[in-house]
C-alpha positions as CSV (number, residue, x, y, z in Angstrom):
1,M,-3.4,29.4,-32.3
2,A,-2.3,26.2,-30.9
3,E,-4.4,23.4,-31.9
4,F,-4.6,22.3,-28.3
5,D,-4.2,23.7,-25.0
6,Y,-1.9,21.2,-23.7
7,D,0.4,18.9,-25.0
8,V,-0.5,16.5,-21.7
9,V,-3.6,17.1,-19.1
10,V,-3.5,14.4,-16.4
11,I,-6.3,13.4,-14.6
12,G,-5.6,12.6,-10.9
13,S,-2.5,14.2,-8.6
14,G,-2.3,11.1,-6.6
15,P,1.5,9.6,-6.6
16,G,1.1,8.4,-10.1
17,G,-1.2,11.5,-11.5
18,Y,1.7,14.5,-10.1
19,V,4.7,12.8,-10.7
20,A,3.6,11.6,-14.6
21,A,3.0,15.9,-14.7
22,I,5.8,16.5,-13.3
23,R,8.0,14.2,-15.7
24,A,5.9,15.0,-18.7
25,A,6.5,19.3,-17.6
26,Q,10.8,17.9,-17.3
27,N,10.2,16.3,-21.1
28,G,9.4,19.6,-22.5
29,L,5.9,19.3,-22.9
30,K,3.3,21.8,-21.7
31,V,0.9,20.1,-19.1
32,A,-1.5,20.6,-16.7
33,C,-3.4,18.4,-13.8
34,I,-6.8,18.4,-12.8
35,E,-7.8,17.7,-9.4
36,K,-11.0,17.7,-8.1
37,H,-10.2,17.7,-4.0
38,S,-8.8,21.0,-2.5
39,K,-5.5,19.3,-2.2
40,L,-3.2,17.3,-4.3
41,G,-1.5,13.8,-3.5
42,G,-4.6,12.1,-3.8
43,T,-5.4,9.4,-1.4
44,C,-2.0,8.2,-0.7
45,L,-0.5,11.5,0.4
46,N,-4.2,12.9,2.2
47,V,-6.2,9.9,3.6
48,G,-3.7,6.9,3.1
49,C,0.0,6.2,3.1
50,I,1.6,8.9,4.9
51,P,-0.9,9.9,7.1
52,S,-1.4,6.2,8.2
53,K,2.5,5.9,8.7
54,A,2.3,8.7,11.2
55,L,-0.3,7.3,13.4
56,L,2.0,3.8,13.2
57,H,5.0,5.9,14.3
58,G,3.9,8.1,16.9
59,S,1.4,5.0,18.0
60,E,4.6,2.9,18.3
61,F,6.6,5.3,20.9
62,Y,3.3,5.2,23.2
63,E,3.2,1.2,23.4
64,E,6.6,1.0,23.7
65,A,6.9,4.0,26.5
66,R,3.7,2.6,28.2
67,S,4.8,-1.1,28.3
68,G,7.5,-0.6,30.0
69,A,10.1,-2.3,27.2
70,L,12.4,0.5,27.3
71,A,13.5,-0.6,31.3
72,K,15.8,-3.3,30.3
73,F,18.2,-0.7,28.2
74,G,17.9,1.3,31.7
75,V,15.2,3.6,30.6
76,K,12.7,3.8,33.3
77,L,9.7,5.9,32.9
78,G,6.9,6.9,35.1
79,S,2.9,7.4,34.1
80,V,2.5,7.5,30.8
81,E,-0.3,9.3,28.9
82,L,-1.6,9.4,25.9
83,D,-2.3,13.1,23.9
84,L,-4.5,11.9,21.4
85,P,-4.9,15.3,19.7
86,A,-1.5,16.3,19.8
87,L,-1.0,13.0,17.6
88,L,-3.5,13.5,15.4
89,G,-2.0,16.7,14.6
90,E,1.2,15.5,14.2
91,K,0.0,13.6,11.4
92,D,-1.9,16.5,10.0
93,K,1.4,18.6,10.1
94,A,3.4,15.6,8.2
95,V,0.3,15.7,5.7
96,K,0.3,19.5,5.1
97,E,4.4,19.9,4.3
98,L,3.7,17.2,1.5
99,T,0.9,18.5,-0.1
100,D,2.1,22.1,-0.2
101,G,5.7,20.2,-1.1
102,V,3.9,18.6,-4.5
103,A,2.0,22.2,-5.2
104,F,5.9,23.7,-4.7
105,L,7.0,21.5,-7.0
106,F,4.4,22.3,-10.0
107,K,5.0,25.5,-9.5
108,K,8.6,24.8,-9.9
109,N,8.0,22.5,-13.3
110,K,5.4,24.9,-14.6
111,V,2.6,22.6,-14.4
112,D,-0.7,24.0,-14.5
113,W,-2.9,22.7,-11.6
114,V,-6.6,22.7,-12.5
115,K,-9.1,22.5,-9.6
116,G,-12.4,20.8,-10.7
117,M,-14.0,17.5,-11.9
118,A,-12.7,16.5,-15.3
119,S,-15.3,15.0,-17.5
120,F,-14.6,13.8,-20.9
121,V,-16.5,15.1,-24.2
122,D,-14.3,13.3,-26.4
123,A,-10.6,11.9,-26.6
124,K,-9.1,15.2,-26.8
125,S,-11.3,17.2,-24.4
126,V,-12.6,17.7,-21.0
127,K,-14.7,19.6,-19.2
128,V,-14.1,21.2,-15.5
129,G,-16.9,23.3,-14.9
130,D,-17.9,25.5,-17.0
131,R,-14.1,25.3,-18.8
132,T,-13.1,23.3,-21.8
133,I,-9.6,22.3,-21.8
134,T,-8.0,20.2,-24.8
135,A,-4.8,18.6,-24.8
136,R,-3.1,16.0,-27.4
137,N,-2.7,13.2,-24.5
138,F,-4.8,12.6,-21.2
139,I,-3.0,10.7,-18.8
140,I,-6.1,9.2,-16.2
141,A,-4.6,8.5,-13.2
142,T,-7.5,9.1,-10.8
143,G,-6.5,6.2,-8.5
144,S,-9.2,3.8,-6.4
145,D,-11.4,4.3,-3.9
146,V,-12.6,2.0,-0.7
147,A,-14.5,-1.1,-2.0
148,L,-17.6,-1.7,0.4
149,L,-19.8,-4.6,0.8
150,P,-23.3,-4.4,-0.1
151,G,-25.5,-3.4,2.6
152,M,-23.1,-2.3,4.8
153,A,-22.5,1.6,4.2
154,P,-20.2,3.6,6.6
155,D,-21.7,6.2,8.3
156,G,-18.3,7.9,9.1
157,E,-18.9,8.1,13.0
158,V,-19.1,4.4,14.0
159,I,-18.9,2.1,11.1
160,V,-16.0,3.9,9.3
161,T,-13.6,3.3,6.4
162,S,-9.2,3.9,6.8
163,T,-10.5,7.5,5.9
164,E,-11.9,8.3,9.0
165,A,-10.2,5.7,11.0
166,L,-7.0,8.3,10.8
167,S,-9.2,11.1,12.6
168,L,-11.3,8.8,15.7
169,S,-12.0,11.5,18.1
170,K,-11.2,8.6,20.9
171,V,-9.6,5.3,21.6
172,P,-12.4,2.7,20.8
173,T,-12.6,0.4,23.6
174,H,-13.3,-2.6,20.4
175,M,-13.1,-2.1,17.1
176,V,-13.5,-4.9,14.8
177,V,-11.6,-4.3,11.0
178,I,-13.5,-6.4,8.5
179,G,-11.3,-7.4,6.1
180,G,-7.2,-8.9,6.8
181,G,-5.2,-6.8,4.7
182,Y,-2.3,-4.5,4.8
183,I,-4.7,-1.6,5.1
184,G,-7.1,-3.2,7.9
185,L,-3.8,-4.4,9.8
186,E,-2.2,-0.8,9.9
187,M,-5.1,0.9,11.1
188,G,-6.1,-2.2,13.3
189,S,-2.4,-1.6,14.6
190,V,-2.7,1.7,15.2
191,W,-5.7,1.7,18.2
192,R,-4.6,-1.4,19.4
193,R,-1.5,0.4,20.7
194,L,-3.2,3.0,21.9
195,G,-5.5,1.0,23.9
196,A,-8.0,-0.6,21.6
197,K,-9.3,-3.9,21.6
198,V,-9.1,-5.0,18.0
199,T,-11.0,-7.9,16.3
200,V,-9.9,-9.1,12.6
201,V,-12.4,-10.7,10.4
202,E,-11.0,-12.1,7.3
203,Y,-13.1,-14.5,4.8
204,A,-9.9,-16.4,3.6
205,E,-8.5,-19.1,5.2
206,R,-5.5,-16.6,6.4
207,I,-4.6,-13.0,7.0
208,V,-2.8,-10.7,3.8
209,P,-4.3,-13.7,1.6
210,A,-1.6,-13.2,-1.3
211,M,1.3,-13.1,0.8
212,D,4.0,-16.3,1.3
213,I,2.1,-18.6,3.0
214,E,4.8,-19.1,5.5
215,V,5.4,-15.6,6.0
216,A,1.6,-15.1,7.0
217,S,1.9,-18.1,9.5
218,A,4.1,-16.1,11.5
219,F,2.5,-12.8,10.9
220,T,-0.9,-14.4,12.4
221,K,1.2,-15.5,15.9
222,I,3.2,-12.1,16.0
223,L,0.0,-10.3,15.7
224,T,-1.9,-12.4,17.7
225,K,0.7,-12.7,20.7
226,Q,0.5,-8.9,20.4
227,G,-3.4,-8.9,21.2
228,F,-4.8,-9.4,18.1
229,A,-8.0,-11.4,17.8
230,I,-8.0,-12.5,14.2
231,R,-11.3,-14.5,13.0
232,I,-10.1,-16.1,9.7
233,S,-12.3,-18.0,7.4
234,T,-15.4,-16.1,8.5
235,R,-18.0,-14.4,6.7
236,V,-19.7,-10.8,7.6
237,T,-23.4,-11.0,6.9
238,A,-24.4,-8.1,8.4
239,V,-23.0,-4.5,10.1
240,R,-25.7,-2.9,11.9
241,R,-25.9,0.7,14.1
242,D,-26.9,-0.2,17.7
243,G,-26.9,3.0,19.5
244,A,-23.2,4.6,19.9
245,G,-21.9,1.1,18.6
246,A,-22.4,-1.4,16.2
247,I,-23.6,-5.2,15.8
248,V,-21.7,-7.4,13.4
249,T,-22.8,-10.7,12.1
250,V,-20.6,-13.5,11.6
251,E,-21.0,-17.3,10.6
252,P,-18.1,-19.4,9.4
253,A,-17.4,-18.8,5.5
254,A,-18.1,-22.6,5.1
255,G,-21.6,-22.4,6.7
256,G,-22.4,-22.5,10.3
257,A,-24.1,-20.7,13.3
258,A,-24.2,-16.8,13.3
259,E,-22.5,-15.0,15.9
260,E,-23.1,-11.2,16.9
261,I,-19.7,-9.0,17.8
262,A,-20.4,-5.8,19.5
263,A,-18.4,-3.1,18.8
264,D,-17.6,0.9,19.4
265,V,-15.9,0.7,16.0
266,V,-16.3,-1.2,13.2
267,L,-13.4,-0.8,10.3
268,L,-14.6,-1.6,7.0
269,S,-11.7,-2.6,5.1
270,I,-11.9,-5.6,2.4
271,G,-10.2,-3.6,-0.7
272,R,-9.9,-1.1,-3.2
273,R,-11.8,-0.5,-6.4
274,P,-11.3,1.6,-9.8
275,N,-12.0,5.2,-9.0
276,T,-13.2,6.4,-12.7
277,D,-16.7,6.8,-12.1
278,G,-18.0,10.4,-13.0
279,L,-15.3,10.9,-15.9
280,N,-17.7,10.1,-18.7
281,I,-14.7,8.1,-20.1
282,E,-17.4,6.5,-22.3
283,A,-17.8,9.8,-24.5
284,T,-13.7,8.7,-25.4
285,G,-14.6,5.3,-27.1
286,L,-12.7,3.2,-24.5
287,V,-14.4,0.3,-22.7
288,L,-14.3,-0.1,-19.0
289,E,-14.4,-3.7,-17.2
290,S,-17.6,-3.9,-15.9
291,S,-18.0,-6.5,-13.0
292,G,-16.8,-6.9,-9.7
293,L,-14.1,-5.2,-7.6
294,N,-12.4,-4.6,-11.2
295,R,-15.7,-2.6,-12.2
296,G,-14.5,0.6,-14.0
297,R,-10.7,-0.9,-14.7
298,I,-8.5,0.3,-17.5
299,M,-6.7,-2.2,-19.6
300,V,-3.8,-0.6,-20.9
301,N,-0.8,-1.6,-23.3
302,P,2.6,-2.4,-21.8
303,D,3.6,1.7,-22.6
304,F,0.3,2.7,-20.9
305,S,-1.2,3.9,-23.8
306,T,-5.1,2.5,-24.5
307,A,-7.0,1.4,-27.0
308,V,-7.7,5.1,-27.9
309,P,-5.0,7.1,-29.3
310,G,-3.9,10.0,-27.0
311,L,-5.7,8.4,-23.7
312,W,-3.1,6.8,-21.5
313,A,-3.5,5.3,-18.0
314,I,-1.9,4.5,-14.5
315,G,-2.2,3.4,-11.2
316,D,-4.6,1.8,-9.6
317,V,-7.2,2.4,-12.1
318,I,-5.4,0.1,-14.7
319,P,-4.0,-3.6,-13.5
320,G,-2.1,-5.0,-11.1
321,P,-1.7,-4.4,-7.2
322,M,-2.5,-1.0,-5.5
323,L,0.8,0.9,-4.2
324,A,1.9,4.0,-4.3
325,H,5.6,3.4,-5.5
326,K,3.7,1.2,-8.6
327,A,1.7,4.3,-9.5
328,E,4.9,6.8,-9.7
329,D,7.1,4.4,-11.3
330,E,4.1,4.2,-13.9
331,G,3.8,7.4,-14.0
332,I,7.6,8.3,-15.2
333,A,7.2,5.6,-17.8
334,C,3.9,7.3,-19.3
335,A,5.1,10.7,-19.6
336,D,8.6,9.0,-20.8
337,N,6.4,7.3,-23.6
338,I,5.1,10.1,-24.4
339,A,7.6,12.4,-24.8
340,G,8.9,9.9,-27.5
341,L,11.2,7.9,-24.9
342,T,11.6,4.9,-23.6
343,G,9.6,4.3,-21.1
344,Y,9.5,0.4,-19.2
345,V,8.2,-0.5,-15.6
346,N,9.1,-4.4,-14.4
347,H,5.8,-5.1,-12.9
348,D,7.5,-8.3,-11.7
349,V,10.0,-6.8,-9.2
350,I,7.5,-4.2,-7.6
351,P,7.9,-4.7,-3.6
352,A,5.0,-4.6,-1.5
353,V,5.4,-3.5,2.5
354,V,2.8,-4.2,5.6
355,Y,3.8,-1.5,7.9
356,T,2.5,-3.2,11.1
357,Y,5.6,-4.3,14.0
358,P,7.2,-6.3,12.5
359,E,6.9,-5.0,9.1
360,V,6.7,-7.3,6.2
361,A,7.4,-7.0,2.9
362,S,8.3,-9.0,-0.1
363,V,9.1,-8.7,-3.6
364,G,8.8,-11.4,-6.7
365,K,6.9,-14.9,-6.3
366,T,6.0,-16.5,-3.7
367,E,6.8,-20.3,-2.5
368,E,3.0,-21.3,-3.7
369,E,3.1,-19.1,-6.8
370,L,6.7,-20.9,-7.9
371,K,5.4,-24.3,-6.9
372,A,1.6,-23.8,-9.1
373,A,3.7,-22.1,-12.3
374,G,5.9,-25.9,-12.1
375,V,9.2,-24.0,-11.5
376,A,11.9,-25.7,-9.9
377,Y,13.4,-23.3,-7.0
378,K,15.4,-23.4,-3.7
379,A,14.8,-21.6,-0.8
380,G,17.1,-20.0,2.0
381,K,15.8,-19.0,5.6
382,F,17.9,-16.7,8.3
383,P,15.9,-15.7,11.5
384,F,16.8,-12.5,12.9
385,A,17.7,-14.1,16.5
386,A,20.7,-14.9,14.8
387,N,21.4,-11.5,13.3
388,S,23.6,-9.5,15.7
389,R,22.5,-6.2,15.2
390,A,18.8,-7.5,16.0
391,K,20.1,-9.3,19.0
392,A,21.5,-6.2,20.3
393,N,18.7,-4.2,19.7
394,R,16.8,-6.9,21.6
395,D,14.2,-7.1,18.8
396,T,14.8,-10.5,17.0
397,E,11.3,-11.6,15.4
398,G,10.8,-12.7,12.2
399,F,13.3,-13.9,9.4
400,V,14.6,-13.3,5.7
401,K,13.6,-16.1,3.1
402,V,15.6,-16.1,-0.6
403,L,13.7,-18.5,-3.2
404,A,16.1,-18.6,-6.2
405,D,16.0,-20.7,-9.6
406,A,16.9,-24.4,-8.6
407,T,19.1,-24.3,-12.4
408,T,20.6,-20.3,-13.0
409,D,20.2,-19.6,-9.0
410,R,18.6,-16.2,-10.5
411,V,16.0,-14.7,-7.4
412,L,13.0,-15.0,-7.9
413,G,11.6,-13.5,-4.3
414,V,12.2,-12.3,-1.4
415,H,9.9,-12.5,1.9
416,I,11.1,-10.2,5.0
417,I,9.3,-10.2,8.2
418,G,11.1,-8.1,11.1
419,S,11.0,-4.7,12.0
420,M,13.7,-3.3,9.5
421,A,11.9,-5.5,6.6
422,G,10.2,-1.9,4.6
423,T,13.7,-0.5,4.2
424,M,15.6,-4.3,3.6
425,I,12.8,-4.9,0.8
426,A,15.1,-1.9,-1.6
427,E,17.8,-4.2,-1.8
428,A,16.5,-7.1,-2.8
429,A,14.1,-5.4,-5.1
430,I,17.5,-3.3,-6.9
431,A,19.4,-7.2,-6.9
432,M,16.3,-8.7,-8.5
433,E,16.1,-5.6,-11.1
434,F,20.0,-6.5,-12.1
435,G,19.1,-10.4,-12.6
436,A,21.2,-11.3,-9.8
437,S,21.6,-14.6,-8.2
438,A,21.7,-15.6,-4.7
439,E,25.5,-16.1,-4.9
440,D,25.8,-12.5,-5.7
441,I,24.1,-11.2,-2.4
442,A,26.0,-13.7,-0.5
443,M,29.2,-12.4,-1.9
444,T,28.7,-9.0,-1.6
445,C,29.8,-7.1,1.5
446,H,27.4,-6.2,4.1
447,A,28.6,-3.6,6.4
448,H,28.4,-5.0,10.5
449,P,26.4,-5.1,12.7
450,T,23.3,-5.0,10.3
451,H,19.8,-6.5,9.4
452,P,20.9,-6.3,5.8
453,E,23.1,-9.1,7.3
454,A,20.0,-11.6,7.2
455,L,19.6,-11.1,3.9
456,K,23.0,-12.1,2.9
457,E,23.2,-14.9,5.1
458,A,19.5,-16.1,3.7
459,A,21.3,-15.9,0.2
460,M,24.1,-17.8,1.5
461,A,21.2,-20.7,2.7
462,V,20.1,-20.8,-0.5
463,T,23.2,-23.5,-1.1
464,G,23.0,-24.1,2.6
465,K,26.0,-22.5,4.0
466,P,24.8,-19.7,6.0
467,I,27.7,-18.7,8.4
468,H,26.1,-18.1,11.8
469,M,23.1,-20.6,12.0
């Protein structure tokens, strides 16, 4: 009889968990994945990345058709109507296809799917319902949950989180988004395009506070032009239900007179927190962080092992940006390390994208981070207004910025705001992963006419020699 039921048990089937399970199985290990929800895929596939992108895509079509923006290309439309149930249905269809796809991959790779909530008995066993499961290794990949302000609990109808905002039964007249991060701006974009007035309230001095300041400034101007009302340096002191709507009480972050904002939907979007509640991790001897938004976070070594042998953690429950692709790469690396291979994630080269219109994407350091660290750098910038493909598409908002070491010319950061930013950032990430210089990008032939030529020109601009500007 085997000493353990499994070589590896993964707790959580989000992008980090299901990928870790599949890679561990590919490495010849006996694997199970425990998931407390009825579907695989975690937050990202079910109520996060995928459904929000489906709504962003569909709402973009609707706004483009309704606004008359296509007329300049000879496409003249009559009355344009919104079929919200059809849009939501297409979103649900995409989610089902992908979650079913994960279930298929589990079968293909012989990963056992265990349904239920895991609770540790000790470092080598967990209980799932009445069943006890033992394993040589456990990977904690339970992701994150919505962070809430004290006294501002959602009711799921008027005061909602991003989960409920994906399935509103009608377009709000006025949506107030509390939090100017990427989730709030994306969901705000969906409902603004569909006809809502959207007010964003952000406590910090700018939206998406970690973003490069120059990019954030341009982003704010573009969103304001689109119709967003953006209130920065503003504190929310109360949110209360008021009949069929809600009242949001705000005041200046520095102190001052209070003001009430009426809304029929309030989206709570101040961030996310590690989701380790209910796992009884204490039974393993592992100590979790105990304060602030990081409460419940797990500290790990570079190979994703914890202080308890055989216990590993990846994704949103460990330090770093809470991004699906970060969790995926960590899942692969962790599974390889468990198998005795060499798994590694370069956390200095994790791209991030805000999927608004235009998109905003970045990888590496911002100018503010380089200045704070005392790093001498050179910056090259190129506007899409001078890019031939953007000109032809009549879509010229935004720019590309390349930051390079002043001495070695090695690329330290790339920041893009423009309609193709999320796709373009991959080239920058690959270049940085290979230790490229700005000159390397500048000397690489790019197809014409394409948006990525703007990245080439921004790299040229690092030495003050762009061609088309």
